[in-house]
Backbone as a chain_set.jsonl record, in Angstrom:
{"seq": "MSAQLGWVIVYVPDVEAALVFYERSFGLERKMVAPDSSFGELDSGATTLAFASEELGESNFEGGFTRPGERPFNFEVVLVFDDPESAFARAVENGATVVAETKRKPWGQLVGYVRDPFGTLLEICSPVE", "coords": {"N": [[0.803, -1.171, -0.043], [0.441, 2.199, -0.798], [0.991, 5.616, 0.152], [-1.136, 8.472, -0.395], [-1.434, 11.9, -1.051], [-3.996, 13.597, 0.289], [-5.349, 16.015, 1.256], [-4.326, 19.427, 1.89], [-4.552, 21.26, 4.65], [-5.09, 24.397, 5.899], [-5.135, 26.217, 8.794], [-7.061, 29.086, 9.564], [-8.037, 32.432, 10.531], [-10.454, 33.2, 9.307], [-12.351, 31.366, 7.264], [-14.042, 31.901, 5.025], [-12.907, 34.331, 4.012], [-10.449, 33.545, 3.327], [-11.083, 31.665, 1.432], [-12.114, 33.162, -0.663], [-10.013, 34.914, -1.105], [-8.059, 33.022, -2.421], [-9.646, 32.33, -4.554], [-9.947, 34.628, -6.132], [-7.356, 35.446, -6.346], [-5.967, 33.302, -7.576], [-7.666, 31.832, -9.062], [-8.745, 29.556, -8.246], [-11.448, 27.046, -7.656], [-14.193, 26.784, -5.724], [-14.948, 23.864, -3.875], [-16.429, 22.86, -1.443], [-18.252, 24.184, 1.405], [-18.484, 24.152, 4.831], [-21.713, 24.259, 6.726], [-21.321, 26.095, 8.935], [-19.2, 27.465, 8.214], [-16.677, 26.713, 9.123], [-14.988, 25.268, 8.071], [-13.663, 24.742, 4.576], [-13.246, 24.054, 1.166], [-11.079, 23.968, -1.699], [-10.874, 23.311, -5.252], [-8.074, 21.908, -6.43], [-6.753, 20.313, -8.124], [-5.307, 17.021, -8.143], [-4.86, 17.14, -5.31], [-6.541, 18.366, -2.681], [-6.979, 21.833, -1.561], [-7.4, 22.983, 1.528], [-9.272, 24.819, 4.05], [-9.449, 25.496, 7.499], [-11.178, 26.676, 10.444], [-9.615, 28.657, 12.997], [-10.556, 28.048, 15.381], [-11.48, 25.448, 15.153], [-9.007, 24.187, 14.849], [-7.787, 24.77, 17.35], [-9.63, 23.232, 18.903], [-8.894, 20.573, 17.771], [-6.466, 19.888, 18.7], [-4.839, 19.351, 21.793], [-3.709, 21.981, 23.531], [-3.802, 23.576, 21.619], [-2.6, 25.093, 18.446], [0.333, 26.247, 16.649], [0.644, 29.598, 15.344], [1.408, 31.319, 12.375], [4.34, 33.034, 12.36], [6.937, 35.478, 12.203], [9.15, 34.339, 10.643], [9.23, 31.965, 8.26], [7.575, 28.672, 8.641], [8.19, 25.148, 8.618], [7.22, 24.35, 6.292], [5.441, 24.944, 3.061], [3.004, 26.129, 0.911], [2.69, 25.322, -2.458], [1.941, 26.391, -5.387], [1.448, 26.089, -8.677], [2.024, 27.68, -12.022], [1.517, 28.593, -15.444], [2.279, 31.239, -15.966], [3.64, 32.548, -13.642], [4.332, 35.0, -12.85], [2.306, 36.843, -13.282], [0.461, 35.55, -11.658], [1.715, 36.016, -9.207], [1.638, 38.832, -9.031], [-1.268, 39.117, -8.901], [-1.817, 38.053, -6.485], [-0.508, 39.78, -4.665], [-1.88, 42.006, -5.297], [-4.325, 41.312, -4.195], [-3.855, 41.342, -1.429], [-1.661, 39.758, -0.415], [1.666, 39.418, 0.961], [4.707, 40.194, -0.058], [7.389, 38.136, 0.11], [9.803, 37.149, -1.238], [10.826, 38.323, -4.33], [9.793, 37.007, -7.698], [12.06, 35.077, -9.316], [14.351, 33.685, -11.538], [15.493, 30.412, -11.017], [18.484, 28.392, -10.785], [17.96, 25.991, -12.138], [16.003, 26.691, -13.989], [13.546, 27.256, -13.465], [10.761, 29.594, -12.577], [10.262, 31.269, -9.633], [8.642, 32.544, -6.94], [7.908, 34.092, -3.734], [5.203, 34.582, -1.325], [3.289, 35.764, 1.521], [0.148, 34.743, 2.409], [-2.917, 36.564, 3.253], [-3.218, 35.611, 5.759], [-1.13, 34.647, 6.749], [0.285, 32.372, 5.675], [2.936, 30.863, 3.864], [3.389, 30.989, 0.532], [4.612, 29.54, -2.418], [4.864, 30.658, -5.408], [5.148, 29.529, -8.535], [6.614, 28.524, -11.852], [6.145, 25.521, -13.78], [8.39, 22.779, -13.302], [11.089, 22.505, -15.383]], "CA": [[0.012, -0.027, -0.111], [1.429, 3.467, -0.823], [0.136, 6.912, 0.682], [-1.581, 9.432, -1.516], [-1.789, 13.068, -0.272], [-5.432, 13.87, 0.133], [-5.584, 17.434, 1.663], [-3.499, 20.432, 2.77], [-5.409, 22.103, 5.534], [-4.51, 25.656, 6.57], [-6.005, 26.9, 9.804], [-7.178, 30.423, 9.284], [-9.067, 33.033, 11.428], [-11.688, 33.59, 8.479], [-12.383, 30.575, 6.255], [-14.606, 32.5, 3.955], [-12.117, 35.287, 3.489], [-9.296, 32.654, 2.697], [-11.429, 31.044, 0.074], [-12.375, 34.394, -1.556], [-8.534, 35.275, -1.534], [-7.499, 32.126, -3.288], [-10.484, 32.349, -5.68], [-9.742, 35.931, -6.707], [-5.938, 35.44, -6.665], [-5.494, 32.103, -8.484], [-8.697, 31.305, -10.076], [-9.296, 28.068, -7.757], [-12.942, 26.847, -7.456], [-14.713, 25.992, -4.374], [-15.65, 22.554, -3.795], [-17.493, 22.947, -0.443], [-18.05, 24.986, 2.677], [-19.502, 23.641, 5.992], [-22.708, 25.333, 7.013], [-21.095, 27.096, 9.919], [-17.896, 28.162, 7.652], [-15.642, 26.368, 10.017], [-14.113, 24.443, 7.067], [-13.975, 24.851, 3.046], [-12.238, 23.251, 0.296], [-10.877, 24.319, -2.987], [-10.451, 22.283, -6.133], [-6.627, 22.397, -6.945], [-6.372, 19.173, -8.857], [-5.324, 15.758, -7.497], [-5.029, 17.283, -3.828], [-7.42, 19.338, -2.295], [-6.404, 22.763, -0.693], [-8.692, 23.362, 2.344], [-9.165, 25.87, 5.229], [-10.284, 25.351, 8.703], [-11.266, 27.867, 11.299], [-8.577, 28.553, 14.113], [-11.447, 27.464, 16.515], [-11.399, 24.028, 14.841], [-7.603, 23.776, 15.108], [-7.776, 24.695, 18.787], [-10.327, 21.86, 19.367], [-8.268, 19.404, 17.411], [-5.081, 19.619, 19.509], [-4.635, 19.76, 23.053], [-2.688, 22.929, 23.693], [-3.822, 24.327, 20.356], [-1.574, 24.965, 17.332], [1.161, 27.421, 16.484], [0.309, 30.493, 14.158], [2.583, 31.813, 11.524], [5.162, 34.158, 12.806], [7.868, 36.301, 11.161], [9.89, 33.476, 9.921], [8.369, 30.685, 7.805], [7.66, 27.38, 9.292], [9.039, 24.043, 8.013], [6.407, 24.043, 5.122], [4.947, 25.89, 2.377], [1.921, 25.741, -0.101], [3.153, 25.585, -3.717], [1.046, 26.742, -6.489], [2.216, 26.119, -10.189], [1.25, 28.317, -12.933], [2.364, 28.938, -16.696], [2.494, 32.492, -15.866], [3.911, 32.659, -12.202], [4.56, 36.563, -12.427], [1.007, 37.263, -13.204], [-0.116, 35.067, -10.429], [2.354, 36.52, -8.108], [1.056, 40.239, -9.016], [-2.644, 39.255, -8.456], [-1.709, 37.831, -4.984], [-0.234, 40.897, -4.044], [-3.124, 42.965, -5.436], [-5.51, 40.744, -3.284], [-3.55, 41.298, -0.12], [-0.595, 39.052, -0.014], [2.675, 40.443, 1.475], [6.004, 39.991, -0.87], [8.515, 37.588, 1.051], [10.783, 37.295, -2.184], [10.207, 38.638, -5.767], [9.795, 36.227, -8.498], [13.126, 35.107, -10.002], [14.635, 32.249, -12.234], [16.505, 29.591, -10.278], [19.574, 27.833, -11.584], [17.281, 24.806, -13.067], [15.199, 27.263, -15.027], [12.205, 27.574, -12.781], [10.676, 30.873, -11.932], [9.912, 31.033, -8.362], [8.563, 33.753, -6.123], [7.286, 33.766, -2.49], [4.448, 35.639, -0.563], [2.286, 35.366, 2.556], [-1.323, 35.265, 2.11], [-3.407, 37.623, 4.199], [-3.303, 34.797, 6.962], [0.399, 34.254, 7.133], [0.63, 31.221, 5.151], [3.846, 31.082, 3.03], [2.998, 30.347, -0.657], [5.644, 29.541, -3.325], [4.128, 30.698, -6.766], [6.195, 28.989, -9.497], [6.296, 27.804, -13.048], [6.435, 24.073, -13.744], [9.826, 22.466, -13.335], [11.307, 22.007, -16.577]], "C": [[0.96, 1.089, -0.063], [0.35, 4.691, -0.462], [-0.133, 7.725, -0.709], [-1.904, 10.855, -0.733], [-3.088, 13.551, -0.709], [-5.81, 15.464, 0.193], [-4.354, 18.166, 2.011], [-4.615, 21.387, 3.307], [-4.553, 23.29, 6.191], [-5.473, 26.033, 7.584], [-6.04, 28.556, 9.734], [-8.135, 31.078, 10.269], [-10.454, 33.199, 10.663], [-11.647, 32.584, 7.347], [-12.909, 31.107, 5.017], [-13.758, 33.463, 3.249], [-10.825, 34.478, 2.792], [-9.843, 32.107, 1.516], [-11.601, 32.289, -0.976], [-10.946, 34.728, -1.994], [-8.017, 34.323, -2.708], [-8.293, 31.977, -4.527], [-10.013, 33.334, -6.639], [-8.202, 36.003, -7.167], [-5.502, 34.692, -7.716], [-6.515, 31.456, -9.187], [-9.239, 29.78, -9.539], [-10.769, 28.106, -7.626], [-13.155, 26.126, -6.243], [-15.379, 24.71, -4.53], [-16.82, 22.432, -2.692], [-17.22, 23.852, 0.587], [-19.015, 24.445, 3.558], [-20.479, 24.69, 6.313], [-22.349, 26.382, 7.913], [-19.697, 27.784, 9.449], [-16.636, 27.869, 8.495], [-14.625, 25.542, 8.984], [-14.713, 24.579, 5.545], [-12.927, 24.357, 2.362], [-12.239, 23.936, -1.024], [-10.34, 23.249, -3.853], [-8.924, 22.904, -6.744], [-5.884, 21.142, -7.579], [-6.4, 17.889, -8.009], [-5.392, 16.063, -5.912], [-5.796, 18.373, -3.544], [-6.781, 20.548, -1.398], [-7.661, 23.241, 0.183], [-8.222, 24.142, 3.458], [-9.998, 25.406, 6.237], [-10.213, 26.586, 9.674], [-10.081, 27.691, 12.523], [-9.327, 27.908, 15.238], [-11.269, 25.928, 16.362], [-10.014, 23.522, 15.117], [-7.432, 23.747, 16.678], [-8.471, 23.45, 19.384], [-9.726, 20.557, 18.802], [-7.115, 18.998, 18.257], [-5.059, 20.185, 20.819], [-3.575, 20.721, 23.259], [-2.845, 23.936, 22.522], [-2.82, 24.171, 19.341], [-0.622, 26.359, 17.409], [0.64, 28.271, 15.222], [1.376, 30.92, 13.65], [3.205, 33.058, 12.367], [6.016, 34.82, 11.786], [8.677, 35.318, 10.255], [9.004, 32.406, 9.348], [8.646, 29.418, 8.536], [8.414, 26.365, 8.402], [8.087, 23.454, 6.803], [6.015, 25.34, 4.334], [3.931, 25.344, 1.166], [2.527, 26.262, -1.408], [2.178, 25.593, -4.793], [1.746, 26.866, -7.868], [1.475, 26.76, -11.218], [2.236, 28.566, -14.136], [2.846, 30.157, -16.501], [2.583, 32.867, -14.464], [4.057, 34.256, -11.833], [3.296, 37.172, -12.341], [0.24, 36.755, -11.906], [0.428, 35.666, -9.181], [1.669, 38.153, -7.904], [-0.528, 40.126, -8.62], [-2.737, 38.903, -7.112], [-1.534, 38.814, -4.315], [-1.417, 41.908, -4.13], [-4.18, 42.572, -4.312], [-5.053, 40.742, -1.915], [-2.352, 40.719, 0.502], [0.676, 39.902, 0.009], [4.008, 39.353, 0.714], [6.837, 39.42, 0.345], [9.762, 37.598, 0.026], [10.299, 37.329, -3.709], [10.399, 37.206, -6.61], [11.259, 36.163, -9.296], [13.478, 33.585, -10.623], [15.665, 31.681, -11.377], [17.218, 28.971, -11.398], [18.945, 26.656, -12.678], [16.375, 25.314, -13.966], [13.908, 27.671, -14.491], [12.022, 28.992, -12.301], [9.865, 30.617, -10.677], [9.732, 32.455, -7.519], [7.646, 33.428, -4.642], [6.416, 34.905, -1.854], [3.909, 34.949, 0.499], [1.083, 35.837, 2.221], [-1.67, 36.037, 3.255], [-3.455, 36.957, 5.724], [-2.017, 34.355, 7.451], [1.013, 33.202, 6.401], [1.736, 31.64, 4.068], [3.395, 30.29, 1.726], [4.162, 30.596, -1.649], [4.729, 29.493, -4.609], [5.374, 30.478, -7.741], [5.763, 28.619, -10.832], [6.502, 26.268, -12.898], [7.991, 23.901, -13.654], [10.024, 21.983, -14.835], [12.269, 20.691, -16.7]], "O": [[2.038, 1.052, 0.531], [-0.848, 4.683, -0.748], [0.479, 7.632, -1.774], [-2.675, 10.801, 0.225], [-3.313, 13.879, -1.874], [-6.455, 16.037, -0.684], [-3.376, 17.535, 2.415], [-5.372, 22.088, 2.636], [-3.539, 23.124, 6.869], [-6.646, 26.173, 7.237], [-4.992, 29.19, 9.861], [-8.988, 30.381, 10.82], [-11.492, 33.321, 11.313], [-10.911, 32.889, 6.408], [-12.327, 30.838, 3.966], [-13.794, 33.508, 2.02], [-10.322, 34.894, 1.749], [-9.107, 32.05, 0.531], [-11.131, 32.187, -2.109], [-10.705, 34.816, -3.197], [-7.617, 34.778, -3.78], [-7.734, 31.535, -5.531], [-9.707, 33.027, -7.791], [-7.873, 36.549, -8.22], [-4.819, 35.137, -8.638], [-6.225, 30.513, -9.923], [-9.948, 29.018, -10.197], [-11.313, 29.201, -7.487], [-12.532, 25.156, -5.811], [-16.325, 24.565, -5.304], [-17.939, 21.996, -2.963], [-16.087, 24.313, 0.725], [-20.185, 24.259, 3.226], [-20.183, 25.88, 6.208], [-22.894, 27.482, 7.82], [-19.12, 28.567, 10.204], [-15.695, 28.66, 8.559], [-13.474, 25.283, 9.337], [-15.917, 24.542, 5.29], [-11.806, 24.225, 2.853], [-13.273, 24.445, -1.457], [-9.541, 22.407, -3.445], [-8.71, 23.977, -7.31], [-4.663, 20.988, -7.552], [-7.347, 17.657, -7.257], [-5.982, 15.229, -5.226], [-5.663, 19.374, -4.249], [-6.042, 20.187, -0.482], [-8.681, 23.75, -0.281], [-7.045, 24.184, 3.815], [-11.12, 24.96, 6.001], [-9.272, 27.379, 9.65], [-9.742, 26.562, 12.879], [-8.684, 27.224, 16.035], [-10.951, 25.227, 17.322], [-9.903, 22.407, 15.626], [-6.962, 22.746, 17.218], [-7.934, 22.751, 20.243], [-10.041, 19.495, 19.338], [-6.869, 17.81, 18.469], [-5.24, 21.39, 20.991], [-2.434, 20.269, 23.159], [-2.159, 24.955, 22.438], [-2.164, 23.129, 19.337], [-0.871, 27.327, 18.126], [0.259, 27.698, 14.201], [2.385, 30.961, 14.353], [2.513, 33.906, 12.931], [5.776, 34.688, 10.586], [8.8, 35.625, 9.07], [8.053, 32.002, 10.017], [9.757, 29.129, 8.979], [9.192, 26.755, 7.532], [8.181, 22.29, 6.417], [6.176, 26.489, 4.745], [4.106, 24.266, 0.599], [2.85, 27.445, -1.517], [1.595, 24.526, -4.988], [2.574, 27.754, -8.07], [0.293, 26.443, -11.353], [3.449, 28.717, -13.99], [4.009, 30.284, -16.884], [1.639, 33.512, -14.007], [3.912, 34.678, -10.686], [3.083, 37.982, -11.439], [-0.487, 37.488, -11.235], [-0.29, 35.82, -8.193], [1.275, 38.576, -6.818], [-1.015, 41.081, -8.015], [-3.676, 39.373, -6.47], [-2.247, 38.981, -3.325], [-1.834, 42.528, -3.152], [-4.779, 43.413, -3.641], [-5.784, 40.162, -1.112], [-1.982, 41.004, 1.641], [0.824, 40.889, -0.712], [4.179, 38.148, 0.898], [6.979, 40.053, 1.391], [10.795, 38.083, 0.488], [9.527, 36.505, -4.198], [11.149, 36.35, -6.141], [11.607, 37.181, -9.895], [12.954, 32.542, -10.232], [16.629, 32.356, -11.018], [16.852, 28.939, -12.573], [19.384, 26.485, -13.815], [15.879, 24.528, -14.774], [13.219, 28.456, -15.142], [12.927, 29.575, -11.705], [8.907, 29.844, -10.678], [10.61, 33.318, -7.488], [6.789, 32.545, -4.609], [6.842, 36.06, -1.846], [3.964, 33.72, 0.553], [0.838, 36.979, 1.831], [-0.869, 36.199, 4.175], [-3.687, 37.641, 6.721], [-1.893, 33.733, 8.506], [2.237, 33.084, 6.46], [1.533, 32.656, 3.405], [3.069, 29.106, 1.803], [4.657, 31.72, -1.732], [3.991, 28.542, -4.868], [6.401, 31.156, -7.702], [4.565, 28.39, -11.001], [7.029, 25.839, -11.872], [8.748, 24.834, -13.921], [9.251, 21.205, -15.394], [12.498, 20.195, -17.803]]}, "num_chains": 1, "name": "protein.A"}
């Protein structure tokens, strides 16, 4: 048996606002939202990008969870685009904060980093050539 990545879930203070940011910035489509807006999913291909309320996160873990700080955690959400520079610009227009401008990496890929309005580190990049 092998594992398959099913979801990436990000805890945010406002699930609806997170869904709207990702819809407007990156064109992702909503799959579902819980009636109480404590959880929502976006269609991002084979793996679902989901958001859960911070309240749900607090209830899932004894002692709660750690919120984003100034320095990135040991993970990032990566979104791949044919035109990452335009996606980067749309993210910033919709409230993302620039962490590192888009630049070409030695292996040919265009890569830029932003924090979404909720502090999540996003890599916005082109496909790996």
